[in-house]
MIPAGU-689115 format. One record per residue (C-alpha): x, y, z. Coordinates in steps of 0.02 Angstrom, whole numbers, padded with zeros to 5 digits, always signed. Layout:
MIPAGU-689115
XYZ;...
END
This chain:
MIPAGU-689115
+03084+02679+03169;+03132+02720+02991;+03067+02607+02854;+03232+02624+02760;+03382+02512+02779;+03484+02559+02930;+03657+02490+02957;+03708+02470+03137;+03861+02573+03177;+03883+02475+03337;+03782+02325+03397;+03801+02345+03584;+03620+02318+03635;+03476+02215+03567;+03377+02372+03531;+03506+02424+03400;+03464+02280+03281;+03377+02360+03133;+03336+02289+02961;+03291+02298+02779;+03199+02194+02652;+03340+02125+02544;+03269+01963+02477;+03381+01853+02368;+03291+01739+02247;+03314+01550+02249;+03483+01489+02187;+03478+01516+01997;+03572+01437+01854;+03731+01529+01811;+03655+01617+01661;+03496+01672+01749;+03524+01841+01829;+03376+01895+01938;+03282+02057+01918;+03285+02149+02084;+03146+02261+02144;+03180+02448+02140;+03163+02458+02329;+03293+02321+02350;+03416+02412+02238;+03388+02571+02338;+03424+02482+02501;+03583+02406+02429;+03643+02578+02379;+03610+02643+02555;+03704+02495+02629;+03858+02532+02524;+03850+02719+02559;+03836+02700+02747;+03960+02558+02761;+04101+02600+02641;+04080+02782+02588;+04039+02870+02751;+04210+02948+02777;+04398+02918+02788;+04378+02799+02935;+04253+02688+02844;+04300+02502+02834;+04382+02434+02677;+04381+02247+02714;+04214+02179+02774;+04147+02004+02806;+03964+01964+02771;+03899+01811+02861;+03734+01736+02912;+03670+01664+03074;+03635+01501+02982;+03698+01426+02820;+03611+01498+02667;+03626+01604+02509;+03577+01774+02578;+03753+01831+02631;+03819+01784+02459;+03689+01888+02368;+03709+02038+02482;+03899+02029+02473;+03897+02013+02283;+03773+02155+02257;+03867+02267+02378;+04025+02234+02276;+03937+02281+02114;+03863+02441+02186;+04027+02491+02268;+04129+02457+02109;+04011+02571+02013;+04044+02716+02133;+04232+02707+02161;+04380+02711+02045;+04491+02592+02142;+04484+02402+02122;+04356+02302+02222;+04370+02116+02259;+04233+01999+02320;+04287+01837+02403;+04181+01680+02418;+04237+01600+02581;+04073+01510+02614;+04148+01338+02585;+03990+01239+02620;+03869+01339+02511;+03978+01438+02388;+03869+01550+02281;+03951+01718+02246;+04015+01656+02077;+03835+01628+02023;+03782+01798+02086;+03919+01882+01982;+03905+01761+01834;+04085+01705+01845;+04132+01523+01822;+04302+01460+01877;+04361+01295+01951;+04499+01381+02050;+04486+01500+02196;+04521+01528+02380;+04551+01347+02430;+04677+01330+02289;+04761+01495+02333;+04784+01436+02512;+04870+01278+02452;+04973+01360+02314;+05124+01471+02339;+05094+01570+02179;+05026+01748+02169;+04847+01766+02229;+04801+01851+02065;+04819+01682+01981;+04654+01633+02060;+04556+01796+02040;+04430+01822+01900;+04374+01990+01831;+04186+02013+01821;+04096+02109+01686;+04132+02267+01785;+04302+02342+01745;+04353+02363+01926;+04261+02220+02012;+04351+02055+02038;+04306+01889+02117;+04407+01761+02212;+04289+01611+02201;+04278+01475+02332;+04389+01358+02232;+04408+01170+02225;+04302+01066+02342;+04402+00989+02484;+04354+00860+02613;+04455+00919+02762;+04436+01107+02772;+04504+01117+02948;+04667+01035+02893;+04681+01127+02729;+04640+01306+02777;+04774+01340+02905;+04747+01508+02991;+04920+01571+02945;+04895+01536+02759;+04719+01607+02760;+04778+01766+02845;+04923+01781+02722;+04807+01771+02573;+04692+01901+02648;+04842+02014+02674;+04885+01992+02489;+04710+02045+02440;+04711+02197+02554;+04875+02252+02475;+04808+02238+02297;+04629+02301+02314;+04553+02458+02387;+04404+02359+02452;+04382+02176+02495;+04208+02104+02528;+04202+01927+02596;+04055+01808+02601;+04088+01687+02745;+04010+01545+02841;+03919+01580+03004;+04049+01644+03126;+03989+01540+03274;+03991+01379+03170;+04155+01388+03074;+04332+01423+03135;+04386+01488+02966;+04250+01622+02973;+04323+01685+03137;+04497+01689+03060;+04432+01786+02910;+04341+01907+03024;+04502+01941+03119;+04586+01994+02956;+04445+02116+02916;+04388+02285+02979;+04229+02207+03042;+04078+02097+03011;+03902+02128+02945;+03781+01996+03007;+03639+01942+02894;+03482+01889+02988;+03325+01812+02914;+03160+01891+02964;+03045+01771+03056;+03176+01633+03063;+03341+01692+03138;+03338+01666+03325;+03386+01801+03449;+03496+01682+03548;+03593+01639+03390;+03624+01823+03353;+03680+01848+03533;+03799+01699+03518;+03875+01774+03359;+03901+01938+03450;+03988+01851+03594;+04097+01749+03477;+04153+01905+03385;+04189+01998+03545;+04293+01852+03611;+04393+01852+03449;+04420+02040+03455;+04316+02071+03298;+04208+02225+03272;+04025+02196+03232;+03987+02335+03107;+03802+02301+03094;+03663+02187+03036;+03547+02165+02888;+03372+02096+02918;+03336+01998+02760;+03163+01956+02690;+03077+02085+02798;+02895+02106+02749;+02780+02255+02768;+02598+02245+02822;+02542+02375+02696;+02582+02400+02510;+02753+02475+02473;+02680+02620+02373;+02577+02672+02526;+02720+02640+02648;+02831+02762+02551;+02709+02904+02589;+02708+02879+02777;
END
């Protein structure tokens, strides 16, 4: 099995689940941008290349979600957006739809009180809630104002309409979402996308949970594009592993 990151083209059997060692740091303050290892940056570049730049049929709207609540999908989604924006000329938008642990705004160092929840409630243009990052063609739709009754607020029809607005305005849309099998809105978002990338944690994500996610996506008619195995460790030093 290759030591490099491998994105699943199709997750139809358990043997197809492969991984990488993308390890997000603990949640930082907004001004503290982490320094990623060279190997992590290389794996992120491979992820973007294989997922978005593999040909004319490559997906353009992708949901990143975890098996459990956590920060890893936010970091991977944000970094994929940055890497993709650096390689394409068209506009790229990242969306923070992880309403219980929103974190993409910290990853991209963008601070805004408004975002997706406000856009769903408001009838104005979706661009009123989008913030440009320090990259000229990377934008962010933050999570938005905190709400108490997400199920009542985020009606599927309004959520789908806003996603359609984003798809019409941006060449690529990358969405960080809640675990699909735990949140209805994550399923709705997945149905508006070209597919889902599942983020699993090495040594903690359970096989039965991953299987449940797969079944949930299949039942909703959503394509599972692949999986990332996060925090994977190697039994020998990286410098030696590279020579094998």
